[in-house]
PDBQT receptor file of N, H, CA, C and O in Angstrom, charges set to zero:
ATOM      1  N   MET A   1       0.818  -1.194   0.000  1.00  0.00    +0.000 N 
ATOM      2  CA  MET A   1       0.000   0.000   0.000  1.00  0.00    +0.000 C 
ATOM      3  C   MET A   1       0.864   1.261   0.000  1.00  0.00    +0.000 C 
ATOM      4  O   MET A   1       0.513   2.247  -0.648  1.00  0.00    +0.000 OA
ATOM      5  N   TRP A   2       1.989   1.243   0.718  1.00  0.00    +0.000 N 
ATOM      6  H   TRP A   2       2.274   0.442   1.244  1.00  0.00    +0.000 HD
ATOM      7  CA  TRP A   2       2.823   2.445   0.785  1.00  0.00    +0.000 C 
ATOM      8  C   TRP A   2       3.335   2.843  -0.589  1.00  0.00    +0.000 C 
ATOM      9  O   TRP A   2       3.414   4.031  -0.901  1.00  0.00    +0.000 OA
ATOM     10  N   LYS A   3       3.681   1.869  -1.405  1.00  0.00    +0.000 N 
ATOM     11  H   LYS A   3       3.617   0.903  -1.151  1.00  0.00    +0.000 HD
ATOM     12  CA  LYS A   3       4.194   2.181  -2.740  1.00  0.00    +0.000 C 
ATOM     13  C   LYS A   3       3.145   2.966  -3.539  1.00  0.00    +0.000 C 
ATOM     14  O   LYS A   3       3.480   3.912  -4.252  1.00  0.00    +0.000 OA
ATOM     15  N   TRP A   4       1.897   2.571  -3.416  1.00  0.00    +0.000 N 
ATOM     16  H   TRP A   4       1.625   1.802  -2.837  1.00  0.00    +0.000 HD
ATOM     17  CA  TRP A   4       0.811   3.273  -4.086  1.00  0.00    +0.000 C 
ATOM     18  C   TRP A   4       0.580   4.638  -3.435  1.00  0.00    +0.000 C 
ATOM     19  O   TRP A   4       0.388   5.641  -4.122  1.00  0.00    +0.000 OA
ATOM     20  N   GLN A   5       0.601   4.660  -2.117  1.00  0.00    +0.000 N 
ATOM     21  H   GLN A   5       0.757   3.845  -1.559  1.00  0.00    +0.000 HD
ATOM     22  CA  GLN A   5       0.255   5.857  -1.352  1.00  0.00    +0.000 C 
ATOM     23  C   GLN A   5       1.277   6.980  -1.482  1.00  0.00    +0.000 C 
ATOM     24  O   GLN A   5       0.910   8.153  -1.401  1.00  0.00    +0.000 OA
ATOM     25  N   LYS A   6       2.543   6.651  -1.679  1.00  0.00    +0.000 N 
ATOM     26  H   LYS A   6       2.841   5.699  -1.745  1.00  0.00    +0.000 HD
ATOM     27  CA  LYS A   6       3.562   7.704  -1.681  1.00  0.00    +0.000 C 
ATOM     28  C   LYS A   6       3.369   8.714  -2.812  1.00  0.00    +0.000 C 
ATOM     29  O   LYS A   6       3.719   9.882  -2.640  1.00  0.00    +0.000 OA
ATOM     30  N   GLU A   7       2.827   8.311  -3.957  1.00  0.00    +0.000 N 
ATOM     31  H   GLU A   7       2.542   7.363  -4.097  1.00  0.00    +0.000 HD
ATOM     32  CA  GLU A   7       2.536   9.264  -5.039  1.00  0.00    +0.000 C 
ATOM     33  C   GLU A   7       1.428  10.220  -4.606  1.00  0.00    +0.000 C 
ATOM     34  O   GLU A   7       1.493  11.419  -4.881  1.00  0.00    +0.000 OA
ATOM     35  N   PHE A   8       0.434   9.697  -3.943  1.00  0.00    +0.000 N 
ATOM     36  H   PHE A   8       0.382   8.723  -3.721  1.00  0.00    +0.000 HD
ATOM     37  CA  PHE A   8      -0.660  10.524  -3.445  1.00  0.00    +0.000 C 
ATOM     38  C   PHE A   8      -0.137  11.525  -2.420  1.00  0.00    +0.000 C 
ATOM     39  O   PHE A   8      -0.489  12.704  -2.470  1.00  0.00    +0.000 OA
ATOM     40  N   VAL A   9       0.695  11.068  -1.499  1.00  0.00    +0.000 N 
ATOM     41  H   VAL A   9       0.981  10.111  -1.459  1.00  0.00    +0.000 HD
ATOM     42  CA  VAL A   9       1.271  11.931  -0.462  1.00  0.00    +0.000 C 
ATOM     43  C   VAL A   9       2.160  12.992  -1.100  1.00  0.00    +0.000 C 
ATOM     44  O   VAL A   9       2.130  14.151  -0.687  1.00  0.00    +0.000 OA
ATOM     45  N   ARG A  10       2.938  12.617  -2.084  1.00  0.00    +0.000 N 
ATOM     46  H   ARG A  10       2.963  11.675  -2.419  1.00  0.00    +0.000 HD
ATOM     47  CA  ARG A  10       3.811  13.572  -2.770  1.00  0.00    +0.000 C 
ATOM     48  C   ARG A  10       2.992  14.712  -3.371  1.00  0.00    +0.000 C 
ATOM     49  O   ARG A  10       3.361  15.879  -3.240  1.00  0.00    +0.000 OA
ATOM     50  N   ARG A  11       1.898  14.382  -4.019  1.00  0.00    +0.000 N 
ATOM     51  H   ARG A  11       1.598  13.434  -4.125  1.00  0.00    +0.000 HD
ATOM     52  CA  ARG A  11       1.056  15.413  -4.633  1.00  0.00    +0.000 C 
ATOM     53  C   ARG A  11       0.441  16.330  -3.580  1.00  0.00    +0.000 C 
ATOM     54  O   ARG A  11       0.312  17.534  -3.803  1.00  0.00    +0.000 OA
ATOM     55  N   GLN A  12       0.063  15.770  -2.442  1.00  0.00    +0.000 N 
ATOM     56  H   GLN A  12       0.167  14.792  -2.261  1.00  0.00    +0.000 HD
ATOM     57  CA  GLN A  12      -0.511  16.589  -1.373  1.00  0.00    +0.000 C 
ATOM     58  C   GLN A  12       0.549  17.500  -0.759  1.00  0.00    +0.000 C 
ATOM     59  O   GLN A  12       0.265  18.661  -0.462  1.00  0.00    +0.000 OA
ATOM     60  N   ASP A  13       1.759  16.993  -0.566  1.00  0.00    +0.000 N 
ATOM     61  H   ASP A  13       1.990  16.050  -0.807  1.00  0.00    +0.000 HD
ATOM     62  CA  ASP A  13       2.837  17.797   0.016  1.00  0.00    +0.000 C 
ATOM     63  C   ASP A  13       3.200  18.979  -0.876  1.00  0.00    +0.000 C 
ATOM     64  O   ASP A  13       3.449  20.077  -0.378  1.00  0.00    +0.000 OA
ATOM     65  N   ILE A  14       3.231  18.767  -2.168  1.00  0.00    +0.000 N 
ATOM     66  H   ILE A  14       3.028  17.875  -2.572  1.00  0.00    +0.000 HD
ATOM     67  CA  ILE A  14       3.581  19.829  -3.110  1.00  0.00    +0.000 C 
ATOM     68  C   ILE A  14       2.598  20.993  -2.991  1.00  0.00    +0.000 C 
ATOM     69  O   ILE A  14       2.998  22.156  -3.047  1.00  0.00    +0.000 OA
ATOM     70  N   SER A  15       1.330  20.682  -2.827  1.00  0.00    +0.000 N 
ATOM     71  H   SER A  15       1.005  19.738  -2.781  1.00  0.00    +0.000 HD
ATOM     72  CA  SER A  15       0.317  21.739  -2.778  1.00  0.00    +0.000 C 
ATOM     73  C   SER A  15       0.042  22.233  -1.361  1.00  0.00    +0.000 C 
ATOM     74  O   SER A  15      -0.828  23.085  -1.173  1.00  0.00    +0.000 OA
ATOM     75  N   GLY A  16       0.756  21.724  -0.360  1.00  0.00    +0.000 N 
ATOM     76  H   GLY A  16       1.462  21.033  -0.512  1.00  0.00    +0.000 HD
ATOM     77  CA  GLY A  16       0.590  22.175   1.013  1.00  0.00    +0.000 C 
ATOM     78  C   GLY A  16      -0.694  21.692   1.666  1.00  0.00    +0.000 C 
ATOM     79  O   GLY A  16      -1.188  22.324   2.600  1.00  0.00    +0.000 OA
ATOM     80  N   GLU A  17      -1.234  20.596   1.194  1.00  0.00    +0.000 N 
ATOM     81  H   GLU A  17      -0.832  20.083   0.435  1.00  0.00    +0.000 HD
ATOM     82  CA  GLU A  17      -2.471  20.037   1.730  1.00  0.00    +0.000 C 
ATOM     83  C   GLU A  17      -2.174  18.984   2.793  1.00  0.00    +0.000 C 
ATOM     84  O   GLU A  17      -1.026  18.582   2.984  1.00  0.00    +0.000 OA
ATOM     85  N   PHE A  18      -3.228  18.543   3.481  1.00  0.00    +0.000 N 
ATOM     86  H   PHE A  18      -4.161  18.870   3.325  1.00  0.00    +0.000 HD
ATOM     87  CA  PHE A  18      -3.112  17.521   4.517  1.00  0.00    +0.000 C 
ATOM     88  C   PHE A  18      -3.576  16.183   3.965  1.00  0.00    +0.000 C 
ATOM     89  O   PHE A  18      -4.567  16.109   3.237  1.00  0.00    +0.000 OA
ATOM     90  N   TYR A  19      -2.852  15.129   4.317  1.00  0.00    +0.000 N 
ATOM     91  H   TYR A  19      -2.048  15.189   4.908  1.00  0.00    +0.000 HD
ATOM     92  CA  TYR A  19      -3.226  13.764   3.943  1.00  0.00    +0.000 C 
ATOM     93  C   TYR A  19      -3.021  12.887   5.162  1.00  0.00    +0.000 C 
ATOM     94  O   TYR A  19      -1.936  12.875   5.743  1.00  0.00    +0.000 OA
ATOM     95  N   GLY A  20      -4.048  12.155   5.554  1.00  0.00    +0.000 N 
ATOM     96  H   GLY A  20      -4.930  12.165   5.082  1.00  0.00    +0.000 HD
ATOM     97  CA  GLY A  20      -3.925  11.243   6.687  1.00  0.00    +0.000 C 
ATOM     98  C   GLY A  20      -4.620   9.931   6.382  1.00  0.00    +0.000 C 
ATOM     99  O   GLY A  20      -5.585   9.892   5.619  1.00  0.00    +0.000 OA
ATOM    100  N   ARG A  21      -4.124   8.855   6.981  1.00  0.00    +0.000 N 
ATOM    101  H   ARG A  21      -3.340   8.887   7.601  1.00  0.00    +0.000 HD
ATOM    102  CA  ARG A  21      -4.702   7.538   6.742  1.00  0.00    +0.000 C 
ATOM    103  C   ARG A  21      -4.749   6.771   8.043  1.00  0.00    +0.000 C 
ATOM    104  O   ARG A  21      -3.791   6.786   8.817  1.00  0.00    +0.000 OA
ATOM    105  N   TYR A  22      -5.870   6.096   8.287  1.00  0.00    +0.000 N 
ATOM    106  H   TYR A  22      -6.647   6.084   7.659  1.00  0.00    +0.000 HD
ATOM    107  CA  TYR A  22      -6.026   5.211   9.431  1.00  0.00    +0.000 C 
ATOM    108  C   TYR A  22      -6.636   3.921   8.914  1.00  0.00    +0.000 C 
ATOM    109  O   TYR A  22      -7.773   3.906   8.443  1.00  0.00    +0.000 OA
ATOM    110  N   ILE A  23      -5.881   2.846   9.003  1.00  0.00    +0.000 N 
ATOM    111  H   ILE A  23      -4.957   2.858   9.385  1.00  0.00    +0.000 HD
ATOM    112  CA  ILE A  23      -6.250   1.524   8.483  1.00  0.00    +0.000 C 
ATOM    113  C   ILE A  23      -6.610   1.656   7.001  1.00  0.00    +0.000 C 
ATOM    114  O   ILE A  23      -5.713   1.772   6.165  1.00  0.00    +0.000 OA
ATOM    115  N   ASP A  24      -7.898   1.641   6.658  1.00  0.00    +0.000 N 
ATOM    116  H   ASP A  24      -8.627   1.546   7.336  1.00  0.00    +0.000 HD
ATOM    117  CA  ASP A  24      -8.248   1.749   5.235  1.00  0.00    +0.000 C 
ATOM    118  C   ASP A  24      -9.064   3.009   4.928  1.00  0.00    +0.000 C 
ATOM    119  O   ASP A  24      -9.721   3.092   3.891  1.00  0.00    +0.000 OA
ATOM    120  N   ASP A  25      -9.017   3.982   5.834  1.00  0.00    +0.000 N 
ATOM    121  H   ASP A  25      -8.483   3.914   6.677  1.00  0.00    +0.000 HD
ATOM    122  CA  ASP A  25      -9.706   5.256   5.622  1.00  0.00    +0.000 C 
ATOM    123  C   ASP A  25      -8.691   6.361   5.370  1.00  0.00    +0.000 C 
ATOM    124  O   ASP A  25      -7.641   6.409   6.012  1.00  0.00    +0.000 OA
ATOM    125  N   ILE A  26      -9.005   7.237   4.446  1.00  0.00    +0.000 N 
ATOM    126  H   ILE A  26      -9.858   7.199   3.925  1.00  0.00    +0.000 HD
ATOM    127  CA  ILE A  26      -8.128   8.361   4.103  1.00  0.00    +0.000 C 
ATOM    128  C   ILE A  26      -8.893   9.658   4.341  1.00  0.00    +0.000 C 
ATOM    129  O   ILE A  26     -10.067   9.774   3.991  1.00  0.00    +0.000 OA
ATOM    130  N   PHE A  27      -8.211  10.627   4.941  1.00  0.00    +0.000 N 
ATOM    131  H   PHE A  27      -7.257  10.532   5.226  1.00  0.00    +0.000 HD
ATOM    132  CA  PHE A  27      -8.739  11.977   5.092  1.00  0.00    +0.000 C 
ATOM    133  C   PHE A  27      -7.751  12.918   4.434  1.00  0.00    +0.000 C 
ATOM    134  O   PHE A  27      -6.542  12.793   4.632  1.00  0.00    +0.000 OA
ATOM    135  N   MET A  28      -8.261  13.864   3.649  1.00  0.00    +0.000 N 
ATOM    136  H   MET A  28      -9.243  13.965   3.488  1.00  0.00    +0.000 HD
ATOM    137  CA  MET A  28      -7.369  14.818   3.004  1.00  0.00    +0.000 C 
ATOM    138  C   MET A  28      -8.084  16.143   2.793  1.00  0.00    +0.000 C 
ATOM    139  O   MET A  28      -9.311  16.200   2.713  1.00  0.00    +0.000 OA
ATOM    140  N   THR A  29      -7.294  17.204   2.703  1.00  0.00    +0.000 N 
ATOM    141  H   THR A  29      -6.297  17.157   2.768  1.00  0.00    +0.000 HD
ATOM    142  CA  THR A  29      -7.845  18.515   2.365  1.00  0.00    +0.000 C 
ATOM    143  C   THR A  29      -7.539  18.797   0.903  1.00  0.00    +0.000 C 
ATOM    144  O   THR A  29      -6.608  18.234   0.327  1.00  0.00    +0.000 OA
ATOM    145  N   TRP A  30      -8.342  19.681   0.312  1.00  0.00    +0.000 N 
ATOM    146  H   TRP A  30      -9.098  20.139   0.780  1.00  0.00    +0.000 HD
ATOM    147  CA  TRP A  30      -8.186  20.002  -1.103  1.00  0.00    +0.000 C 
ATOM    148  C   TRP A  30      -8.714  21.407  -1.329  1.00  0.00    +0.000 C 
ATOM    149  O   TRP A  30      -9.855  21.699  -0.970  1.00  0.00    +0.000 OA
ATOM    150  N   ASN A  31      -7.919  22.273  -1.909  1.00  0.00    +0.000 N 
ATOM    151  H   ASN A  31      -6.993  22.036  -2.201  1.00  0.00    +0.000 HD
ATOM    152  CA  ASN A  31      -8.331  23.653  -2.139  1.00  0.00    +0.000 C 
ATOM    153  C   ASN A  31      -8.447  24.014  -3.613  1.00  0.00    +0.000 C 
ATOM    154  O   ASN A  31      -8.557  25.189  -3.961  1.00  0.00    +0.000 OA
ATOM    155  N   LYS A  32      -8.424  23.023  -4.462  1.00  0.00    +0.000 N 
ATOM    156  H   LYS A  32      -8.335  22.068  -4.179  1.00  0.00    +0.000 HD
ATOM    157  CA  LYS A  32      -8.643  23.263  -5.893  1.00  0.00    +0.000 C 
ATOM    158  C   LYS A  32     -10.083  22.892  -6.213  1.00  0.00    +0.000 C 
ATOM    159  O   LYS A  32     -10.864  22.623  -5.300  1.00  0.00    +0.000 OA
ATOM    160  N   SER A  33     -10.443  22.873  -7.467  1.00  0.00    +0.000 N 
ATOM    161  H   SER A  33      -9.809  23.091  -8.208  1.00  0.00    +0.000 HD
ATOM    162  CA  SER A  33     -11.832  22.598  -7.842  1.00  0.00    +0.000 C 
ATOM    163  C   SER A  33     -12.210  21.138  -7.583  1.00  0.00    +0.000 C 
ATOM    164  O   SER A  33     -11.356  20.252  -7.533  1.00  0.00    +0.000 OA
ATOM    165  N   GLU A  34     -13.509  20.920  -7.422  1.00  0.00    +0.000 N 
ATOM    166  H   GLU A  34     -14.202  21.640  -7.462  1.00  0.00    +0.000 HD
ATOM    167  CA  GLU A  34     -14.010  19.565  -7.220  1.00  0.00    +0.000 C 
ATOM    168  C   GLU A  34     -13.725  18.704  -8.447  1.00  0.00    +0.000 C 
ATOM    169  O   GLU A  34     -13.457  17.510  -8.315  1.00  0.00    +0.000 OA
ATOM    170  N   ASN A  35     -13.779  19.295  -9.628  1.00  0.00    +0.000 N 
ATOM    171  H   ASN A  35     -13.997  20.265  -9.735  1.00  0.00    +0.000 HD
ATOM    172  CA  ASN A  35     -13.490  18.572 -10.862  1.00  0.00    +0.000 C 
ATOM    173  C   ASN A  35     -12.044  18.063 -10.871  1.00  0.00    +0.000 C 
ATOM    174  O   ASN A  35     -11.787  16.927 -11.271  1.00  0.00    +0.000 OA
ATOM    175  N   GLU A  36     -11.104  18.903 -10.432  1.00  0.00    +0.000 N 
ATOM    176  H   GLU A  36     -11.312  19.825 -10.108  1.00  0.00    +0.000 HD
ATOM    177  CA  GLU A  36      -9.704  18.484 -10.367  1.00  0.00    +0.000 C 
ATOM    178  C   GLU A  36      -9.514  17.362  -9.347  1.00  0.00    +0.000 C 
ATOM    179  O   GLU A  36      -8.718  16.448  -9.562  1.00  0.00    +0.000 OA
ATOM    180  N   LEU A  37     -10.245  17.438  -8.244  1.00  0.00    +0.000 N 
ATOM    181  H   LEU A  37     -10.891  18.181  -8.070  1.00  0.00    +0.000 HD
ATOM    182  CA  LEU A  37     -10.170  16.379  -7.235  1.00  0.00    +0.000 C 
ATOM    183  C   LEU A  37     -10.667  15.060  -7.807  1.00  0.00    +0.000 C 
ATOM    184  O   LEU A  37     -10.037  14.019  -7.618  1.00  0.00    +0.000 OA
ATOM    185  N   ARG A  38     -11.782  15.103  -8.499  1.00  0.00    +0.000 N 
ATOM    186  H   ARG A  38     -12.294  15.948  -8.653  1.00  0.00    +0.000 HD
ATOM    187  CA  ARG A  38     -12.314  13.877  -9.107  1.00  0.00    +0.000 C 
ATOM    188  C   ARG A  38     -11.328  13.293 -10.128  1.00  0.00    +0.000 C 
ATOM    189  O   ARG A  38     -11.173  12.075 -10.216  1.00  0.00    +0.000 OA
ATOM    190  N   LYS A  39     -10.668  14.158 -10.893  1.00  0.00    +0.000 N 
ATOM    191  H   LYS A  39     -10.794  15.147 -10.822  1.00  0.00    +0.000 HD
ATOM    192  CA  LYS A  39      -9.661  13.690 -11.852  1.00  0.00    +0.000 C 
ATOM    193  C   LYS A  39      -8.513  12.987 -11.137  1.00  0.00    +0.000 C 
ATOM    194  O   LYS A  39      -8.060  11.929 -11.575  1.00  0.00    +0.000 OA
ATOM    195  N   LEU A  40      -8.039  13.578 -10.031  1.00  0.00    +0.000 N 
ATOM    196  H   LEU A  40      -8.408  14.437  -9.675  1.00  0.00    +0.000 HD
ATOM    197  CA  LEU A  40      -6.956  12.966  -9.261  1.00  0.00    +0.000 C 
ATOM    198  C   LEU A  40      -7.376  11.611  -8.706  1.00  0.00    +0.000 C 
ATOM    199  O   LEU A  40      -6.626  10.641  -8.808  1.00  0.00    +0.000 OA
ATOM    200  N   LEU A  41      -8.565  11.536  -8.122  1.00  0.00    +0.000 N 
ATOM    201  H   LEU A  41      -9.175  12.325  -8.039  1.00  0.00    +0.000 HD
ATOM    202  CA  LEU A  41      -9.037  10.281  -7.538  1.00  0.00    +0.000 C 
ATOM    203  C   LEU A  41      -9.259   9.220  -8.610  1.00  0.00    +0.000 C 
ATOM    204  O   LEU A  41      -8.951   8.048  -8.394  1.00  0.00    +0.000 OA
ATOM    205  N   ASP A  42      -9.787   9.616  -9.752  1.00  0.00    +0.000 N 
ATOM    206  H   ASP A  42     -10.038  10.568  -9.928  1.00  0.00    +0.000 HD
ATOM    207  CA  ASP A  42      -9.963   8.664 -10.856  1.00  0.00    +0.000 C 
ATOM    208  C   ASP A  42      -8.608   8.173 -11.369  1.00  0.00    +0.000 C 
ATOM    209  O   ASP A  42      -8.453   6.994 -11.686  1.00  0.00    +0.000 OA
ATOM    210  N   ALA A  43      -7.634   9.073 -11.450  1.00  0.00    +0.000 N 
ATOM    211  H   ALA A  43      -7.760  10.031 -11.193  1.00  0.00    +0.000 HD
ATOM    212  CA  ALA A  43      -6.288   8.668 -11.867  1.00  0.00    +0.000 C 
ATOM    213  C   ALA A  43      -5.680   7.720 -10.841  1.00  0.00    +0.000 C 
ATOM    214  O   ALA A  43      -5.051   6.729 -11.210  1.00  0.00    +0.000 OA
ATOM    215  N   ALA A  44      -5.862   8.016  -9.558  1.00  0.00    +0.000 N 
ATOM    216  H   ALA A  44      -6.373   8.821  -9.258  1.00  0.00    +0.000 HD
ATOM    217  CA  ALA A  44      -5.316   7.167  -8.495  1.00  0.00    +0.000 C 
ATOM    218  C   ALA A  44      -5.905   5.762  -8.561  1.00  0.00    +0.000 C 
ATOM    219  O   ALA A  44      -5.239   4.796  -8.189  1.00  0.00    +0.000 OA
ATOM    220  N   ASN A  45      -7.125   5.639  -9.022  1.00  0.00    +0.000 N 
ATOM    221  H   ASN A  45      -7.666   6.424  -9.324  1.00  0.00    +0.000 HD
ATOM    222  CA  ASN A  45      -7.745   4.322  -9.159  1.00  0.00    +0.000 C 
ATOM    223  C   ASN A  45      -7.090   3.476 -10.248  1.00  0.00    +0.000 C 
ATOM    224  O   ASN A  45      -7.319   2.268 -10.308  1.00  0.00    +0.000 OA
ATOM    225  N   SER A  46      -6.290   4.082 -11.097  1.00  0.00    +0.000 N 
ATOM    226  H   SER A  46      -6.104   5.063 -11.048  1.00  0.00    +0.000 HD
ATOM    227  CA  SER A  46      -5.630   3.322 -12.164  1.00  0.00    +0.000 C 
ATOM    228  C   SER A  46      -4.174   2.985 -11.827  1.00  0.00    +0.000 C 
ATOM    229  O   SER A  46      -3.506   2.315 -12.615  1.00  0.00    +0.000 OA
ATOM    230  N   TRP A  47      -3.672   3.435 -10.675  1.00  0.00    +0.000 N 
ATOM    231  H   TRP A  47      -4.215   3.979 -10.035  1.00  0.00    +0.000 HD
ATOM    232  CA  TRP A  47      -2.269   3.221 -10.320  1.00  0.00    +0.000 C 
ATOM    233  C   TRP A  47      -1.951   1.776  -9.962  1.00  0.00    +0.000 C 
ATOM    234  O   TRP A  47      -0.808   1.349 -10.128  1.00  0.00    +0.000 OA
ATOM    235  N   HIS A  48      -2.917   1.016  -9.478  1.00  0.00    +0.000 N 
ATOM    236  H   HIS A  48      -3.845   1.363  -9.342  1.00  0.00    +0.000 HD
ATOM    237  CA  HIS A  48      -2.674  -0.381  -9.101  1.00  0.00    +0.000 C 
ATOM    238  C   HIS A  48      -3.964  -1.160  -9.316  1.00  0.00    +0.000 C 
ATOM    239  O   HIS A  48      -5.030  -0.698  -8.910  1.00  0.00    +0.000 OA
ATOM    240  N   PRO A  49      -3.895  -2.320  -9.939  1.00  0.00    +0.000 N 
ATOM    241  CA  PRO A  49      -5.122  -3.057 -10.264  1.00  0.00    +0.000 C 
ATOM    242  C   PRO A  49      -5.885  -3.574  -9.043  1.00  0.00    +0.000 C 
ATOM    243  O   PRO A  49      -7.088  -3.818  -9.138  1.00  0.00    +0.000 OA
ATOM    244  N   ASN A  50      -5.219  -3.746  -7.905  1.00  0.00    +0.000 N 
ATOM    245  H   ASN A  50      -4.242  -3.548  -7.828  1.00  0.00    +0.000 HD
ATOM    246  CA  ASN A  50      -5.882  -4.293  -6.719  1.00  0.00    +0.000 C 
ATOM    247  C   ASN A  50      -6.274  -3.244  -5.687  1.00  0.00    +0.000 C 
ATOM    248  O   ASN A  50      -6.847  -3.590  -4.654  1.00  0.00    +0.000 OA
ATOM    249  N   ILE A  51      -5.983  -1.983  -5.940  1.00  0.00    +0.000 N 
ATOM    250  H   ILE A  51      -5.518  -1.702  -6.780  1.00  0.00    +0.000 HD
ATOM    251  CA  ILE A  51      -6.323  -0.915  -4.997  1.00  0.00    +0.000 C 
ATOM    252  C   ILE A  51      -7.299   0.031  -5.685  1.00  0.00    +0.000 C 
ATOM    253  O   ILE A  51      -6.968   0.655  -6.693  1.00  0.00    +0.000 OA
ATOM    254  N   LYS A  52      -8.496   0.130  -5.138  1.00  0.00    +0.000 N 
ATOM    255  H   LYS A  52      -8.766  -0.377  -4.319  1.00  0.00    +0.000 HD
ATOM    256  CA  LYS A  52      -9.524   1.014  -5.688  1.00  0.00    +0.000 C 
ATOM    257  C   LYS A  52     -10.068   1.906  -4.581  1.00  0.00    +0.000 C 
ATOM    258  O   LYS A  52     -10.304   1.458  -3.459  1.00  0.00    +0.000 OA
ATOM    259  N   LEU A  53     -10.259   3.168  -4.916  1.00  0.00    +0.000 N 
ATOM    260  H   LEU A  53     -10.067   3.532  -5.828  1.00  0.00    +0.000 HD
ATOM    261  CA  LEU A  53     -10.794   4.134  -3.971  1.00  0.00    +0.000 C 
ATOM    262  C   LEU A  53     -12.296   4.279  -4.157  1.00  0.00    +0.000 C 
ATOM    263  O   LEU A  53     -12.795   4.348  -5.280  1.00  0.00    +0.000 OA
ATOM    264  N   GLU A  54     -12.997   4.324  -3.051  1.00  0.00    +0.000 N 
ATOM    265  H   GLU A  54     -12.592   4.268  -2.138  1.00  0.00    +0.000 HD
ATOM    266  CA  GLU A  54     -14.389   4.750  -3.032  1.00  0.00    +0.000 C 
ATOM    267  C   GLU A  54     -14.373   6.041  -2.250  1.00  0.00    +0.000 C 
ATOM    268  O   GLU A  54     -13.844   6.081  -1.139  1.00  0.00    +0.000 OA
ATOM    269  N   TYR A  55     -14.939   7.101  -2.803  1.00  0.00    +0.000 N 
ATOM    270  H   TYR A  55     -15.369   7.069  -3.705  1.00  0.00    +0.000 HD
ATOM    271  CA  TYR A  55     -14.811   8.389  -2.129  1.00  0.00    +0.000 C 
ATOM    272  C   TYR A  55     -16.149   9.097  -1.985  1.00  0.00    +0.000 C 
ATOM    273  O   TYR A  55     -17.088   8.887  -2.753  1.00  0.00    +0.000 OA
ATOM    274  N   LYS A  56     -16.190   9.949  -0.961  1.00  0.00    +0.000 N 
ATOM    275  H   LYS A  56     -15.427  10.119  -0.337  1.00  0.00    +0.000 HD
ATOM    276  CA  LYS A  56     -17.325  10.831  -0.698  1.00  0.00    +0.000 C 
ATOM    277  C   LYS A  56     -16.779  12.242  -0.630  1.00  0.00    +0.000 C 
ATOM    278  O   LYS A  56     -15.808  12.507   0.079  1.00  0.00    +0.000 OA
ATOM    279  N   ILE A  57     -17.391  13.130  -1.352  1.00  0.00    +0.000 N 
ATOM    280  H   ILE A  57     -18.180  12.915  -1.928  1.00  0.00    +0.000 HD
ATOM    281  CA  ILE A  57     -16.943  14.528  -1.368  1.00  0.00    +0.000 C 
ATOM    282  C   ILE A  57     -18.011  15.383  -0.712  1.00  0.00    +0.000 C 
ATOM    283  O   ILE A  57     -17.852  16.600  -0.612  1.00  0.00    +0.000 OA
TER     284      ILE A  57
């Protein structure tokens, strides 16, 4: 999971956002548009065939 997660964390660090994870739950802040967030989450779903995100905005 860390190998997949480190790209997500890197993107959050660059933009000065918060990213936290507890077991299989993720909490993050986002200050760009909702459309950009959906694009990021959809892209993250393609990074590994066995890891899929279900998200609530």
